[in-house]
C-alpha positions in Angstrom: -35.4 -65.8 12.3 -37.6 -65.8 8.7 -35.9 -62.3 6.7 -39.8 -59.5 6.5 -37.9 -58.7 3.3 -39.2 -62.1 1.7 -41.7 -60.6 -1.7 -44.8 -60.3 -2.1 -44.7 -63.7 -4.7 -43.3 -65.9 -2.0 -45.4 -69.1 -1.6 -48.3 -68.4 1.1 -47.4 -71.3 3.3 -44.0 -69.6 3.6 -45.7 -66.1 3.9 -47.7 -67.8 6.6 -45.1 -68.6 8.7 -42.5 -65.5 8.2 -45.5 -63.8 9.1 -46.5 -65.6 12.4 -42.8 -65.3 13.3 -42.5 -61.9 13.3 -46.5 -60.8 14.6 -45.3 -63.3 18.2 -41.4 -62.3 18.1 -42.1 -58.4 18.4 -44.7 -58.4 21.2 -42.9 -61.2 23.2 -39.9 -59.0 22.9 -41.6 -55.9 24.6 -43.3 -57.8 27.1 -39.5 -59.1 28.0 -38.7 -55.8 28.0 -41.0 -54.4 30.2 -40.4 -57.7 32.7 -36.8 -56.4 33.1 -37.7 -52.5 33.5 -39.5 -54.1 36.8 -35.4 -55.4 37.9 -33.3 -52.8 39.3 -31.2 -52.4 36.2 -34.6 -51.3 34.1 -33.3 -48.9 31.4 -32.1 -52.3 30.1 -35.7 -53.0 29.8 -36.6 -49.5 28.6 -34.1 -50.3 25.3 -35.7 -53.1 24.9 -39.2 -52.4 24.3 -38.2 -49.1 22.7 -36.7 -51.4 20.3 -39.5 -53.9 20.1 -41.3 -50.4 19.3 -39.5 -49.4 16.5 -39.5 -52.8 14.8 -43.1 -53.4 14.4 -43.5 -50.2 12.5 -40.0 -50.2 10.2 -41.2 -54.4 9.8 -45.0 -53.7 9.1 -44.8 -50.1 7.3 -40.9 -50.2 5.6 -40.9 -54.4 4.1 -44.6 -55.0 3.6 -45.6 -51.6 2.9 -48.6 -51.6 5.1 -48.4 -48.2 6.8 -52.0 -48.5 9.0 -50.9 -51.2 10.3 -47.2 -50.0 10.9 -49.0 -47.0 12.4 -51.5 -49.0 14.4 -49.0 -52.0 15.4 -46.1 -49.1 16.8 -48.9 -47.7 19.5 -49.8 -51.4 20.6 -46.8 -52.7 20.9 -45.4 -49.4 22.9 -48.6 -49.3 25.2 -47.8 -52.9 25.8 -44.0 -52.6 26.9 -46.2 -49.9 29.5 -49.0 -52.1 30.7 -47.5 -55.7 30.7 -44.2 -54.8 33.3 -46.2 -53.6 36.5 -49.0 -55.6 35.5 -46.5 -58.7 35.6 -44.5 -57.6 38.5 -47.7 -57.2 40.7 -49.2 -60.7 40.0 -46.0 -62.5 40.5 -45.3 -60.9 43.7 -48.9 -61.1 45.6 -49.3 -64.5 44.3 -46.1 -66.0 45.6 -44.1 -62.7 47.6 -43.6 -64.0 51.6 -45.7 -61.4 53.1 -44.5 -58.7 55.6 -46.1 -56.5 58.3 -44.4 -53.0 58.2 -45.2 -49.6 59.4 -46.0 -45.7 57.5 -43.2 -43.8 58.8 -42.7 -41.3 56.6 -44.7 -40.0 53.5 -43.3 -36.9 51.0 -44.0 -35.5 47.4 -40.7 -34.3 45.8 -40.1 -33.0 41.5 -38.3 -35.1 39.4 -35.9 -33.9 36.5 -39.3 -33.8 34.8 -41.1 -31.6 37.2 -43.3 -34.5 37.8 -44.4 -34.9 41.1 -43.3 -39.0 42.8 -44.5 -39.9 45.9 -42.5 -41.9 48.4 -43.1 -43.5 51.5 -41.3 -44.5 54.5 -41.1 -48.0 55.0 -40.2 -50.1 58.3 -41.3 -53.4 58.2 -40.7 -56.4 61.2 -37.3 -56.8 60.9 -36.2 -53.2 61.8 -35.3 -52.4 58.3 -35.9 -49.4 56.7 -36.9 -48.7 53.0 -38.5 -46.1 50.4 -41.3 -47.6 48.2 -41.7 -45.7 45.4 -44.9 -45.1 42.6 -43.8 -48.4 41.3 -44.3 -50.1 44.0 -47.7 -48.9 44.9 -47.2 -46.3 46.9 -49.0 -43.3 44.9 -50.8 -41.2 48.6 -53.1 -43.4 49.1 -51.1 -44.4 52.8 -50.8 -42.3 55.3 -47.8 -41.6 58.6 -48.5 -44.2 61.1 -50.3 -46.7 59.1 -49.7 -50.1 59.2 -49.5 -52.0 56.1 -48.2 -55.2 54.2 -45.0 -55.2 51.8 -44.8 -59.0 49.5 -41.5 -59.1 49.0 -40.0 -61.3 46.1 -38.9 -65.1 47.2 -35.2 -64.9 45.1 -34.6 -61.0 46.4 -34.7 -59.7 43.0 -37.4 -57.6 42.8 -38.8 -54.4 44.7 -41.3 -55.4 47.7 -45.4 -54.4 46.5 -47.1 -52.7 49.3 -51.1 -52.9 50.2 -52.6 -51.6 53.4 -54.9 -54.8 53.9 -53.4 -58.9 53.4 -55.1 -58.9 49.9 -53.2 -60.7 47.4 -56.2 -60.2 44.6 -54.4 -58.6 41.2 -55.4 -55.7 39.3 -57.6 -58.1 36.8 -57.7 -54.7 34.7 -54.1 -54.5 33.9 -53.5 -57.9 33.0 -57.0 -57.5 30.8 -55.0 -54.3 29.5 -52.1 -56.7 28.6 -53.7 -59.6 27.1 -55.5 -57.4 24.8 -52.6 -55.3 23.3 -50.3 -58.6 23.4 -53.0 -59.9 21.1 -53.7 -56.5 18.9 -50.0 -56.6 18.1 -49.9 -60.3 17.2 -53.5 -59.9 15.0 -52.0 -56.5 13.1 -48.8 -58.1 12.7 -50.1 -60.9 11.0 -52.3 -59.1 9.3 -49.3 -56.6 7.5 -47.9 -59.6 6.8 -50.1 -62.1 4.7 -51.6 -58.5 2.6 -48.1 -57.8 2.1 -47.2 -55.7 -1.0 -43.6 -55.6 -3.0 -41.5 -52.7 -3.5 -42.9 -53.5 -7.3 -46.5 -53.4 -6.5 -46.3 -50.3 -5.0 -44.7 -48.4 -7.5 -47.2 -49.7 -9.9 -49.7 -48.2 -7.4 -47.9 -44.4 -7.5 -48.1 -44.6 -11.4 -51.4 -45.9 -11.5 -52.3 -43.1 -9.6 -50.0 -40.6 -11.4 -51.8 -41.3 -14.7 -54.9 -41.0 -13.1 -54.3 -37.2 -11.5 -52.3 -36.3 -14.8 -55.7 -37.8 -17.4 -57.9 -34.9 -18.7 -61.2 -35.4 -19.1 -61.9 -35.8 -23.0 
């Protein structure tokens, strides 16, 4: 990948290509991390999202000297990591998952180590398998004990099942729109920062002009 520290005086085609690569790579890495966070090895995905979230301001602010864009890109990259995973997980499982009827055997609410409340649903499917569903699997307190629900299971049997009250494969378009919007915002911000980057020399000159203006006394 092209070096983000490329001088601001580089030829415009080179700068545009360099900016495009970083503007696409960082949000793609964030989405990849968000997807990995839905798997059993979720900690890997979380680490990847965090790395992408720190890379965005490091490139835009540290190398390209665009502080405002760096702050905005950091916010949108982390937000992308939060929205993309659950949204894509729900879309995938509900569209291609195998439907299984299940019965809610019990529900419970507990507090984790951070003292935040979490809801768990214990369900029994038609095969007799008992499993506990978390909020990540759409158990958010809406199901009651003894209620019949539908589970959508990953055909590859890697992801956890998704629960719905009825056989409804409609996906949450708000989450998908938010994911697309955050991806676009991150890409556009990083591309702007890259194409309008400032060299260290330019930043030094700006500081020098600022110090001269402050030191100048009216005559």
